[in-house]
C-alpha positions in Angstrom: 135.3 39.5 158.2 137.0 39.5 155.2 135.5 38.8 151.4 137.3 38.6 148.3 136.2 40.7 145.4 137.1 39.0 142.1 137.4 41.5 139.1 136.4 39.0 136.3 137.6 39.8 132.7 135.5 37.9 130.8 137.5 35.1 128.8 140.6 35.1 131.2 140.0 32.6 133.9 136.9 33.8 135.5 135.3 30.1 135.5 138.7 28.7 136.7 138.8 31.0 139.6 135.3 30.5 140.6 136.0 26.6 140.7 138.9 27.0 142.8 137.0 29.1 145.4 134.6 26.3 145.5 137.5 23.6 146.0 138.8 26.1 148.9 136.1 27.5 150.7 132.9 26.1 152.1 129.9 25.8 149.6 127.6 28.0 151.6 130.2 31.0 151.2 130.2 30.9 147.5 127.5 32.3 145.3 126.0 29.4 143.0 126.0 31.5 139.7 129.8 31.7 138.7 130.6 33.6 142.1 128.0 36.0 141.1 125.5 37.4 143.6 121.9 36.3 143.1 118.8 38.3 143.8 115.1 37.3 143.2 114.4 37.1 139.5 118.0 37.9 138.9 120.3 35.2 138.7 123.3 37.5 138.3 122.2 40.7 140.2 125.4 42.6 138.7 127.3 43.3 141.8 129.5 46.0 140.1 126.4 48.4 140.0 125.9 48.1 143.8 127.1 50.9 146.3 129.5 49.7 149.0 126.4 49.5 151.7 124.5 47.5 149.7 127.6 44.8 149.4 128.3 44.9 153.0 124.7 44.0 154.0 124.8 41.3 151.3 127.8 39.8 152.7 126.3 40.3 156.3 123.1 38.7 155.5 124.0 36.0 153.0 127.6 35.0 154.5 129.1 34.8 151.0 132.7 35.7 151.1 133.4 35.8 147.5 131.8 38.1 144.6 132.5 38.3 141.0 131.9 41.4 138.7 132.4 40.2 135.4 130.0 42.9 133.2 130.5 46.1 134.5 133.8 48.4 135.0 135.5 48.1 138.2 133.9 50.4 140.8 136.7 52.3 141.9 134.6 53.1 145.5 135.3 49.9 146.4 138.8 50.5 147.1 137.6 52.1 150.1 136.7 48.9 151.6 140.5 47.9 151.8 141.6 47.4 155.2 144.4 50.1 154.7 142.0 52.5 153.0 141.7 55.5 155.1 138.3 56.5 154.1 137.2 52.7 155.2 138.6 53.0 158.6 137.0 56.3 159.5 133.5 54.9 158.7 134.3 51.3 159.5 132.1 49.4 161.8 133.4 46.2 163.7 130.9 44.3 162.1 131.6 45.4 158.3 133.6 43.3 156.0 136.8 44.2 154.8 137.6 43.3 151.0 140.6 41.5 149.5 141.0 42.2 145.7 141.9 39.4 143.2 141.8 39.5 139.5 143.1 37.4 136.3 144.6 38.9 133.3 145.0 37.2 130.0 147.1 38.1 127.0 144.9 40.8 125.2 145.0 39.4 122.0 144.5 35.5 123.1 141.4 36.8 125.2 139.9 38.3 122.2 140.4 35.2 120.3 138.7 33.0 123.1 135.9 35.8 123.1 135.3 35.3 119.6 135.3 31.4 119.7 133.0 31.6 122.6 130.7 34.2 122.0 131.1 34.5 117.8 131.1 30.8 117.0 130.1 28.5 119.8 127.3 30.4 121.3 126.4 32.4 118.4 122.6 32.6 117.8 122.8 33.8 114.0 122.9 31.8 110.8 126.1 33.1 109.5 128.8 32.9 112.6 131.3 36.1 111.8 134.9 35.8 110.8 137.4 36.9 113.7 137.8 39.9 111.7 134.1 40.8 111.6 133.8 39.9 115.2 136.4 42.5 116.3 135.1 45.4 114.4 131.5 44.7 115.5 132.5 44.4 119.2 134.6 47.8 118.7 131.6 49.3 116.8 129.3 48.1 119.6 131.1 49.5 122.1 131.3 53.0 120.7 127.5 53.1 120.8 127.4 51.7 124.2 129.9 54.1 125.7 128.0 55.9 128.3 126.8 55.1 131.9 125.6 52.8 132.8 128.6 51.3 130.8 128.8 47.8 129.6 125.0 47.5 129.3 124.2 48.0 125.8 121.8 51.2 126.3 123.5 53.5 124.3 122.7 54.3 120.7 120.5 51.3 120.1 116.9 51.7 120.9 115.3 49.0 122.8 118.8 47.2 122.7 118.0 46.2 126.5 120.8 44.5 128.6 123.4 43.6 126.2 125.9 42.4 128.6 128.6 41.8 125.9 128.7 45.5 124.8 132.6 45.7 125.8 134.2 41.9 125.9 135.7 42.4 122.5 136.5 46.1 122.9 140.2 47.1 122.4 142.2 47.9 125.7 139.3 45.9 127.6 141.5 45.6 130.8 142.2 49.4 130.8 138.7 49.9 130.5 137.8 47.7 133.3 140.2 49.2 135.9 139.9 52.9 134.9 136.3 52.5 136.0 134.8 52.7 132.6 136.5 55.8 131.4 139.1 54.3 128.7 138.0 55.9 125.5 138.1 54.3 122.0 140.5 56.1 120.1 140.0 56.2 116.1 142.5 54.5 114.2 144.4 56.2 110.8 144.0 55.3 107.2 145.9 52.1 108.1 144.0 51.4 111.6 147.0 52.4 113.5 146.2 54.5 116.6 148.5 57.6 116.7 148.9 57.1 120.8 151.7 59.7 121.2 149.5 62.4 119.2 146.3 61.6 121.2 148.0 61.2 124.9 145.8 63.8 126.4 142.8 61.3 125.8 143.9 58.3 127.2 146.6 59.1 129.9 144.3 59.8 132.9 142.7 56.6 132.2 145.7 54.5 132.1 147.0 56.3 135.1 143.7 55.5 137.1 143.9 51.8 135.7 147.6 51.5 136.9 146.5 53.0 140.6 143.5 50.8 140.9 145.7 47.9 140.0 148.5 48.6 142.4 145.8 48.5 145.1 145.1 44.9 144.2 146.2 42.1 146.5 146.7 39.6 143.7 146.7 40.0 139.9 147.4 36.4 138.2 148.4 36.3 134.6 146.0 33.4 133.2 148.9 31.6 131.6 150.3 30.7 134.6 147.3 29.9 137.0 147.9 26.2 136.2 151.5 26.2 136.7 152.4 28.2 140.0 150.2 26.8 142.8 151.9 23.2 143.3 150.6 21.4 146.2 153.3 19.9 148.4 152.4 17.6 151.4 148.5 19.3 151.0 150.1 22.7 151.7 149.9 25.1 148.8 152.7 27.3 147.4 152.7 30.8 145.6 150.5 33.9 145.7 147.2 32.2 145.9 148.2 30.3 149.3 150.0 33.2 150.6 147.2 35.4 149.8 144.0 33.7 150.0 145.4 30.5 152.2 143.9 28.0 149.2 145.9 24.7 149.1 143.4 22.9 146.4 144.4 23.3 142.7 143.1 20.3 141.0 140.5 22.5 139.0 142.7 25.4 138.0 141.7 25.3 134.3 138.3 24.7 133.3 135.7 26.3 131.1 131.9 27.3 131.2 131.5 25.3 127.9 133.3 23.7 125.4 136.8 22.5 125.8 140.1 24.1 127.1 141.8 25.6 124.4 145.0 27.7 124.9 144.2 30.0 122.1 147.0 31.9 120.3 146.4 34.9 118.2 149.5 34.7 116.1 148.3 31.3 114.9 144.5 32.5 114.1 143.2 33.3 110.6 144.0 36.9 111.0 146.4 38.2 108.2 149.9 39.9 109.5 148.5 43.2 108.8 145.4 42.3 110.8 147.3 41.2 113.7 149.6 44.1 113.6 146.4 46.7 113.7 144.9 44.4 116.5 148.3 44.6 118.6 148.3 48.2 117.9 144.8 49.1 118.7 145.4 47.0 122.1 149.1 48.6 122.8 148.0 49.9 126.5 146.5 46.5 127.4 149.7 45.1 126.4 151.7 47.2 128.7 149.2 46.4 131.5 149.4 42.5 130.9 153.2 42.4 130.7 153.7 44.7 133.6 151.0 42.5 136.0 153.0 39.4 134.7 156.2 40.7 136.0 154.9 41.7 139.2 153.4 38.4 139.8 156.5 36.5 138.7 158.7 38.9 141.4 156.1 37.7 143.9 157.0 34.2 143.3 160.7 34.1 142.8 162.0 37.3 144.4 159.8 37.3 147.5 162.8 37.2 149.8 164.4 40.4 148.3 161.1 42.3 148.7 161.0 44.8 151.2 157.4 45.6 152.7 157.3 49.0 154.5 159.9 51.5 155.3 
C-alpha cells in the first residue's frame, strides 16, 4: 500500500492539489475536508501532530490514500515511512503503508500577499481590515509569541489564545519553518529592518540544512506558478512529473481556490513601498533560495529527464 503525504504550505496551491486528487483518485480514497483526515468532533484532526503508528492505522482502517498537513511543521519522523528508508525497512510489516511525499511551493512574497488578501481581507472578522504592512507585522509578531511546541497552534505568549492555526502563515521564511520541522528562527532586523544574515549564520544554518535535506527526500516539489502549465494531457495520457510520480492524468481542476476568485498575486504590484518590498524580500531571503532551487529541480525533471542519471 502506498499513500501520498501532501505537505501543504498555506496559500500555495493546496486546494488545487486536493481537487486534482479527487479528479485522479477514487472519492473514497480522499479525505472529505481538503484532504485532511477527520476524527469525531474534529473536521481537521491535525495529522501533523500524529505519530507514524497512528497514521499507519488511519490509512489501514479508513482506506484513505492521501493526507494533507497544513498547519503544523513537517514532522521529520515521517521520512521513516519512505520505501527506501532504512529505519522503515527494519520495522516495516508487509501490511504497513509506504508514503510518497509531495508539496507545492510558491514565490514567498506572492504567497504572503495571497495570505493577506485571504485572511487579512476576505475573511477578516474585525471592523478595520489591516493594510498589507500591518498584516505582515502582526503575523511576524504573532509568530514570535507562538514560537514554542506545539508550534503553529497559538499557545505561546497569549493567555487563553486557544488554537490559533494561523500563527505562522504570514511569518518570514515560512517554507523553511515548515521543512526544518519547525526549528527555523525569526531573526530580528537592524534599524533599517534588514537582517544581518551573514553575521548570525549560527542561528539559522542548521535549520536551513535540515530543510534542504528534507526536501531532497520529497518525491515531488511543484512550483505553484507552474502547476497549470506543465501537465498537459495528450490522448488521455498525462505528461510531466505529476503523471510520472503519481500516475495522474486529469488536470482540468489544476488551479482553484477555496473561496473568492483565482488571482495571480504579485508582490511587486502590491501597495508596498519600494523600501517595504526590499525589507520583506530580505526577511524572506532563505525562502527565496529554497523557492528558486525547487523550481530549478522541477524544470530539470521536465526538460532534462533523458540526461538525468538515477543511481550509480
